[in-house]
C-alpha positions in Angstrom: 73.0 101.2 115.9 69.3 101.2 114.2 66.4 99.9 116.1 64.0 97.4 115.3 60.3 98.6 114.6 57.9 96.4 116.5 54.9 98.7 115.7 54.0 101.3 113.2 51.0 103.5 112.8 50.2 105.0 109.2 47.8 107.9 108.7 45.8 106.6 111.8 42.4 108.5 112.3 39.6 107.9 114.8 36.6 109.6 114.9 33.5 109.9 116.9 29.8 111.2 115.8 29.2 114.2 117.9 25.6 116.4 117.6 25.4 115.4 113.9 29.0 115.9 113.2 32.6 114.3 113.8 35.0 114.9 116.6 38.4 113.9 114.9 40.2 112.5 118.2 43.1 111.2 116.2 44.4 113.1 113.1 46.5 111.2 110.5 49.0 109.9 113.2 52.2 108.4 112.1 54.7 107.0 114.4 56.9 104.1 115.1 57.4 102.0 118.3 60.7 100.4 118.7 61.8 97.2 120.3 63.1 97.3 123.7 62.0 101.2 124.3 59.9 102.4 127.2 57.8 104.8 125.1 55.6 107.2 127.3 52.9 109.2 125.6 52.0 112.4 126.9 49.8 115.5 126.4 47.1 117.7 127.9 43.6 116.3 128.7 41.5 115.4 125.7 44.5 115.1 123.2 43.8 111.7 122.4 46.5 109.6 124.3 44.0 106.7 125.4 42.3 106.7 122.4 45.8 106.4 120.5 46.7 103.6 122.7 43.6 101.6 122.1 43.9 102.1 118.6 47.6 100.9 118.3 46.6 97.8 120.8 43.6 96.8 118.8 41.3 97.3 121.9 39.4 99.9 119.4 39.0 100.1 115.6 40.5 103.2 114.2 38.3 105.0 111.2 41.1 105.5 109.1 44.9 104.5 108.7 46.8 101.2 109.2 48.7 99.6 112.4 51.4 97.4 111.7 52.8 94.9 114.2 56.2 93.1 113.5 55.5 94.2 109.6 51.8 92.6 109.6 49.0 94.9 109.2 46.7 94.5 112.2 44.1 97.3 111.3 41.7 94.8 109.6 42.0 91.5 111.2 38.7 89.8 112.1 37.9 90.2 115.8 38.7 86.4 116.5 42.0 86.9 115.0 42.6 90.4 116.8 41.6 88.5 120.2 44.3 86.0 119.7 46.5 88.7 118.6 46.0 90.6 121.8 46.1 87.5 124.1 49.2 86.2 122.8 51.4 89.0 122.0 50.1 92.3 124.3 49.7 93.0 127.8 47.6 95.6 129.2 47.7 97.3 132.4 45.1 99.9 133.2 44.4 102.7 135.8 42.5 100.3 137.4 43.8 96.7 138.1 40.1 95.4 136.8 40.9 91.8 138.4 38.2 89.5 138.4 36.7 89.5 141.8 35.9 86.2 142.4 39.1 84.9 141.4 42.4 84.8 143.6 45.3 86.9 142.5 46.8 83.9 141.1 43.6 82.6 139.5 43.5 86.0 137.6 47.0 85.8 136.3 46.6 82.1 135.3 43.1 82.6 133.4 45.1 85.2 131.4 47.7 82.4 130.8 45.1 80.0 129.5 43.9 82.1 126.9 47.2 81.6 124.9 47.2 78.2 124.2 50.9 77.6 124.1 52.0 76.4 127.3 50.7 73.4 129.2 48.6 74.1 132.5 51.6 73.3 134.4 53.8 75.7 132.8 51.2 78.5 133.1 50.7 77.9 136.7 54.7 77.8 137.1 55.0 81.1 135.4 52.3 82.6 137.3 53.8 82.1 140.6 57.1 83.3 139.1 55.3 86.3 138.0 53.8 87.0 141.4 57.0 86.3 143.2 58.6 89.1 140.9 56.0 91.3 141.5 56.3 91.0 145.2 52.9 89.7 145.6 53.2 86.4 146.6 52.1 86.3 150.1 48.8 87.7 148.7 48.7 85.2 145.7 45.4 83.4 147.3 43.5 86.2 148.3 40.6 87.9 146.5 41.1 91.4 144.9 38.6 92.6 147.5 41.5 91.3 150.2 44.7 93.2 149.2 45.7 96.8 148.7 45.6 98.8 145.6 49.1 98.7 145.1 49.0 94.6 145.1 46.3 94.3 143.2 47.9 96.6 140.4 51.3 94.2 140.6 49.0 91.3 140.2 47.7 93.1 136.8 51.0 93.4 135.8 51.9 90.0 136.4 48.5 89.2 134.3 49.6 91.4 131.5 53.0 89.3 131.4 51.9 85.9 131.7 51.9 85.4 128.0 55.5 86.9 127.3 53.9 89.7 125.3 55.7 91.7 122.6 54.4 94.9 123.8 53.2 95.9 127.1 50.5 98.7 127.0 49.8 100.9 130.1 47.3 103.3 130.6 48.0 105.6 133.3 48.9 102.3 135.3 49.8 104.7 138.4 46.9 107.1 138.4 44.9 105.6 141.2 48.0 104.7 143.7 49.5 106.5 146.4 52.9 107.7 146.4 54.7 104.3 147.8 52.8 102.3 145.6 53.3 104.4 142.6 57.0 104.2 143.1 56.7 100.0 143.3 54.9 99.8 140.0 57.0 102.2 138.2 60.1 100.3 139.6 58.7 97.1 138.2 57.8 98.5 134.9 61.5 99.8 134.5 62.6 96.5 135.7 61.0 94.7 132.9 62.1 97.2 130.4 65.7 96.8 131.5 65.3 93.0 130.6 64.2 94.0 127.3 60.5 94.4 127.5 58.8 96.8 124.9 56.3 99.3 126.8 54.3 101.9 125.6 52.7 104.0 128.6 50.3 107.0 128.8 50.7 109.0 131.5 50.0 112.8 133.0 52.4 112.3 135.6 55.9 113.7 134.9 57.3 111.0 137.9 56.1 108.4 135.6 57.2 109.9 132.5 61.2 110.2 133.4 61.1 106.3 133.1 60.7 106.7 129.4 63.5 106.3 127.1 61.4 107.8 124.7 58.6 110.7 124.8 55.9 111.5 122.5 53.9 114.5 122.7 50.3 114.5 121.4 48.2 117.6 121.0 44.8 117.6 119.0 45.5 114.3 117.8 48.7 114.6 116.4 52.1 113.8 117.4 54.0 117.1 117.7 57.2 116.4 119.7 59.5 113.7 120.7 62.5 113.3 123.0 64.9 110.4 123.6 66.4 109.7 127.2 68.7 107.2 128.0 67.6 104.4 130.4 66.4 105.3 133.9 68.7 105.6 136.8 67.3 106.6 139.9 70.3 108.5 141.0 69.4 110.9 137.9 65.6 111.2 138.9 65.7 115.0 139.7 67.7 115.8 136.7 65.5 114.0 134.1 62.7 115.8 135.8 63.9 118.9 135.1 64.7 117.9 131.8 61.2 116.5 131.1 59.6 119.5 132.5 61.5 121.8 130.5 60.5 119.7 127.3 56.8 119.8 128.1 57.2 123.7 128.8 58.3 123.9 125.2 55.6 121.9 124.2 53.0 124.5 126.1 51.8 121.6 128.4 
């Protein structure tokens, strides 16, 4: 069965000025993201993983090439149009939760929901409560970020990312600042969302996170040089998947 392309990059480039020259972080990248996939981007430090994620999601402008979302070129949208697209169609989870410090977890989630304008205030609040329950932080929903654990804050950040029912969820090292137990909880939540049909693009350097992928891309020197597909994650297959991913990464000279 042919998969639906939800996002496509064509000859994507990103350069930065460096001591009078140009540092080419992304070099004519071409790739497709498929609806319903859990796509993981890996590569060595400095390969351009986060830069690629930001260029795909419209958080940063590429210096060349185009990004298409649902067949619409989004690379040259005006900033107001891009902001509306990000608010309504994309969700973001970062290494740090980046919650607003003087708002409760519930208020952080609803504040993002009010940006989209498609739902009434009651609908936003109801969905926020449902998501915080799904993320297992309902008991802490009225606390400030400083009053909860790192894992609770990150799970609230996932709820915030999902409040507007995004077509694509972008995650940049979402477990990088968490301990082992919280890492597993966050990965289980992301896997559960993907099982329900959520399309996810995640950058990670952690093999235990990468095994959750249905598709792996390997980036080196700003180019995609490798790809591997896997069936949906099953916990009982974790060790065998880890060996498989480790062998693939070794073939990429990771």
